[in-house]
N, C-alpha and C positions, 0 to 999 in steps of 0.2 A: 804121332802118338799112338802108342798100342793101346787097344782097349781089351781089358781081360774078358775072358769068355767062360768064366766059371759059373756053375749053376746057381749059387746063392748070391751073385752079384746084383747090387741094386744100382740101376742105370740112372734113375733120377738123382740119388744122392751123388754119384760120380759127376754128373753134369753140373749140379749145384755148386759142388766143391771146385771144379776145375775151370769153369766158365767164369770170366770177370763180369761183374755187374757194371752197367753203364753209370757214368756219373752225371748228376745234374745239378744245375746252379738254380736255387730257389731264391727269389727276391720279393720281399714285402713291398707292395705298392699302395695298399690302403691301410687305413687305421683300424684298430680293433675296438675303438670307442663305440658304445651301444651295440656290441656283438654279444651273442650268448657266451656263457662261461666255457662251453666245450670248444667253441672256435678259438677263444683266447688260449686255453690250455694247449690246444694243437699247435698254435703259432709258437708258443713257448717251447714245446717239445721238438719243434722243427729247428730251434735255435734262433729264431727271429724275435721281434719285439718292437723294433722301431722301423719306420718307413725307410726304404732304400737300403736296408740291411740285407746282406746276401750270405748264403751258406752253400758250400759244395758238399753234396752227399751222394752215396751210392743209391741207385734207384731199386731199392728192394720193394717188394710188395707192400710192406708196411708203410714205407715212406710215401710210395705213389698213392696209397689210400688216404694218408693224411693229407696230401697235397690236393686231392679231389674234394675233400670236405671243405677246404678253404681256398678253393681255386679262384673265387671272386675277390680275394685279398692279395694273392701273390701271382707272379709270373715265373715260368720255369723255362730253362733253356738246357738242352743236352749238350754235354761237353764231349 
């Protein structure tokens, strides 16, 4: 792959667009009963809501941050 060498080229933007994000599988393993509303909302935003439900998503910084907030309720595996 040839990299452009122009003066106004944005390297970070080029790398963000052309590199594929890793995919991760997130599985809910604990209940959201008696958890704060923010944690319940985060679980819903991840596409979970029931124990043993799994989703496969790209590991963007936003998703990784959400998983860290509810790490005690979910397990993750890299695909």
